[in-house]
C-alpha positions as CSV (number, residue, x, y, z in Angstrom):
1,M,100.2,47.5,62.9
2,K,101.8,44.3,62.5
3,T,99.2,41.9,60.9
4,Y,100.0,37.8,60.7
5,K,98.8,35.1,58.4
6,I,97.2,31.5,58.9
7,H,96.9,29.4,55.9
8,L,94.5,26.5,56.3
9,I,95.6,23.5,54.0
10,R,93.2,20.3,53.2
11,H,95.1,16.7,53.2
12,G,95.6,15.3,50.0
13,T,93.5,12.7,48.3
14,T,93.1,9.4,50.0
15,Q,91.4,6.0,48.3
16,G,88.9,6.2,50.9
17,N,87.7,9.7,49.5
18,L,87.9,8.5,46.1
19,D,85.8,5.8,47.6
20,G,82.8,8.0,49.0
21,L,83.9,6.9,52.7
22,Y,83.9,8.5,55.8
23,I,87.4,8.6,57.0
24,G,88.2,10.0,60.4
25,H,90.6,8.8,63.2
26,S,91.8,6.3,60.7
27,D,95.6,6.7,59.8
28,V,95.0,6.0,55.5
29,P,97.8,7.5,53.7
30,L,97.5,9.6,50.3
31,C,97.1,7.5,47.4
32,E,99.0,7.6,43.9
33,Q,96.3,10.1,42.9
34,G,96.5,12.6,45.6
35,I,100.4,12.6,45.4
36,A,100.1,13.4,41.9
37,E,97.6,16.4,42.4
38,I,99.7,18.0,45.0
39,E,102.8,17.4,42.2
40,Q,100.6,19.3,40.0
41,L,99.5,22.0,42.0
42,K,102.9,22.7,43.1
43,R,103.9,23.1,39.7
44,E,101.1,25.0,38.6
45,L,100.2,27.3,41.1
46,V,102.0,29.1,44.5
47,Y,102.0,27.5,48.2
48,P,102.5,30.3,50.3
49,E,105.8,30.4,52.4
50,A,105.7,29.6,55.9
51,D,107.8,30.1,59.4
52,F,106.4,27.0,60.8
53,V,104.2,24.4,59.6
54,F,101.8,22.5,61.5
55,S,100.1,19.5,61.2
56,S,97.5,16.8,62.3
57,P,99.4,13.5,62.7
58,L,97.4,11.5,60.7
59,S,99.3,10.6,57.5
60,R,97.6,11.9,54.6
61,C,98.4,15.2,56.6
62,T,101.8,14.9,57.3
63,E,102.4,13.6,54.0
64,T,100.6,16.4,52.5
65,A,102.9,19.1,54.7
66,K,106.5,16.9,53.6
67,L,105.0,17.3,49.7
68,I,104.5,21.0,50.0
69,Y,106.9,22.2,52.6
70,P,110.0,19.8,51.9
71,D,112.5,21.8,54.3
72,K,109.9,22.2,57.0
73,K,109.4,19.4,59.1
74,P,105.8,19.5,60.3
75,I,104.9,20.1,63.8
76,T,102.5,17.7,64.7
77,I,99.3,18.7,67.2
78,E,96.6,16.1,68.2
79,E,93.7,18.1,68.2
80,L,94.1,19.1,64.7
81,I,92.9,14.9,63.6
82,E,90.1,14.5,61.9
83,Y,86.4,14.0,63.8
84,D,85.5,10.8,65.2
85,F,83.0,9.0,63.6
86,G,83.2,6.1,65.6
87,E,81.5,3.2,64.2
88,F,80.7,5.5,60.9
89,D,83.9,5.4,60.3
90,G,85.5,3.8,57.0
91,K,81.7,3.1,55.8
92,S,80.2,5.0,53.0
93,A,76.9,6.8,53.1
94,E,74.9,4.5,51.7
95,E,76.2,1.7,53.9
96,L,75.3,3.8,56.9
97,H,71.8,4.8,55.8
98,K,70.8,1.1,55.6
99,K,72.4,-0.2,58.9
100,Q,72.9,2.3,60.8
101,P,69.3,3.8,62.5
102,L,71.8,7.1,64.4
103,F,73.2,8.3,60.8
104,D,70.3,10.0,59.4
105,P,70.0,11.8,62.6
106,W,73.1,12.6,63.2
107,L,73.4,13.5,59.2
108,K,70.6,16.3,60.2
109,G,72.6,17.7,63.1
110,E,70.1,16.5,65.6
111,P,71.3,17.9,69.0
112,G,72.6,14.9,71.1
113,V,72.7,12.5,68.7
114,R,77.2,11.0,68.1
115,P,78.5,8.2,66.1
116,P,78.5,5.2,68.2
117,F,81.9,5.1,70.1
118,G,82.5,8.6,67.9
119,E,82.2,12.5,69.4
120,S,79.8,14.7,69.0
121,N,79.5,17.9,67.1
122,I,79.9,20.0,69.9
123,E,82.6,18.1,71.2
124,F,84.7,18.1,68.2
125,A,84.3,21.9,67.7
126,E,85.5,22.7,71.5
127,R,88.4,20.3,70.3
128,V,89.9,21.9,67.1
129,C,88.4,25.7,68.2
130,A,90.7,25.3,71.6
131,C,94.0,24.1,69.5
132,F,93.5,26.7,67.1
133,R,93.2,29.4,69.7
134,K,96.5,28.1,71.4
135,I,97.8,27.9,67.9
136,V,96.8,31.5,67.4
137,D,98.1,32.8,70.8
138,G,101.7,31.0,70.2
139,I,101.6,32.8,66.4
140,L,101.2,36.3,68.4
141,K,104.1,35.6,71.1
142,A,106.7,34.1,68.8
143,G,105.4,37.1,66.1
144,A,105.7,34.6,63.8
145,D,104.7,36.4,60.3
146,S,103.3,33.3,58.4
147,T,102.2,29.8,60.0
148,T,100.6,27.0,57.9
149,I,98.3,24.2,59.5
150,V,97.5,21.1,57.1
151,T,94.8,19.3,58.4
152,H,91.2,17.7,57.7
153,G,88.4,19.2,55.9
154,G,86.1,19.1,58.6
155,V,88.8,20.8,60.9
156,I,88.6,23.4,58.1
157,M,85.1,24.1,57.5
158,T,84.8,24.2,61.9
159,L,87.5,26.6,62.1
160,M,86.3,28.9,59.2
161,A,82.4,28.7,60.7
162,N,84.1,29.9,64.0
163,Y,86.7,32.6,63.2
164,A,86.5,33.4,59.8
165,L,85.4,37.1,58.1
166,P,83.1,37.1,56.5
167,E,81.0,35.0,58.4
168,A,79.2,31.9,57.0
169,E,78.3,28.3,57.7
170,A,80.2,25.6,57.8
171,S,79.1,23.8,54.4
172,E,80.3,27.3,53.0
173,W,83.7,26.5,53.5
174,L,84.6,23.0,51.3
175,T,87.8,23.0,49.9
176,P,89.1,20.6,47.4
177,A,92.1,18.4,48.7
178,G,95.4,20.2,48.7
179,C,93.6,23.5,48.8
180,G,92.4,25.9,51.7
181,Y,92.3,29.5,52.6
182,T,94.9,32.0,54.0
183,L,93.5,34.3,56.8
184,R,94.7,37.6,57.8
185,L,95.5,37.9,62.2
186,T,95.1,41.4,63.2
187,P,96.1,41.3,67.1
188,A,93.0,44.2,68.0
189,L,90.4,42.0,66.2
190,W,91.6,38.8,67.5
191,T,91.5,40.4,71.4
192,A,88.0,42.3,70.8
193,G,86.5,39.3,69.0
194,Q,88.2,36.4,68.2
195,K,88.0,37.1,64.4
196,L,90.2,36.3,61.3
197,E,89.9,38.0,57.8
198,A,89.6,35.2,55.0
199,I,91.4,36.9,52.4
200,E,92.1,34.3,49.8
201,E,92.1,30.9,48.5
202,I,95.2,28.7,48.3
203,P,97.0,27.5,46.4
204,V,97.4,30.9,43.9
205,S,97.9,31.7,40.6
206,K,102.0,32.0,40.1
207,V,101.2,35.6,37.9
208,S,98.5,37.4,39.3
209,D,97.5,40.9,39.6
210,K,94.2,40.0,41.5
211,N,94.1,41.9,45.2
212,Y,93.4,40.0,48.9
213,Y,89.2,40.7,47.9
214,D,89.0,39.3,44.4
215,G,87.1,36.0,43.8
216,W,85.2,36.9,47.4
217,D,81.3,37.6,47.5
218,Y,81.9,40.8,49.8
219,Y,84.0,43.9,49.4
220,P,86.0,45.9,52.8
221,D,83.5,48.7,51.8
222,D,80.6,47.0,51.3
223,N,77.7,48.3,53.6
224,A,76.8,44.8,54.7
225,F,80.1,44.2,56.3
226,D,81.4,46.5,58.8
227,I,84.7,45.1,60.8
228,S,84.2,47.9,63.7
229,E,81.4,45.9,65.4
230,Y,84.3,43.5,66.5
231,L,85.9,46.1,67.8
232,D,83.9,47.6,70.5
């Protein structure tokens, strides 16, 4: 059966990242360090080839996409944008602890709590997951072998928590700037349970004899993992 690959890559470092700020919808570019890090990753490691490159419309993502795939014009999708932090945007955790009474309850994930003028965790998850499902449907219709999505850390963690096998909490899928995961899309598995297999962390070594499962905490013959349950 034909399978497809989807690569989720987090944008490079911004000054806001270095300063420890919550940066969501604010359109901040890559900083000099961020550009240098992506260029170094490209020299020392290998990013996957891609038939299509999708990106959040924010400049930190489109700039990253162009650095990694200079011969591809990224297709921007509004729904791939980062979490809307509302009044939390551009502020540090230390500042928010002192000035925003909703920050601690929101950080703990209390139901119904959202940043002032921002979006709730549920709204964010519904937005990015609906977008991802449309992308997957497009990949299957077009028969695109390899597709890259350059987006934000929060988006990647949410998608992995909802769709990746092995299953893990969103916090387990935190990824450094310029890095990410490769997912294998099997039509039967997607149709049956809307799941994809996480097969590799990216970028990868230029010379490696690793198989897809090296570095992960599970193997296909592990009794704790049975893919057939998703095909019922």
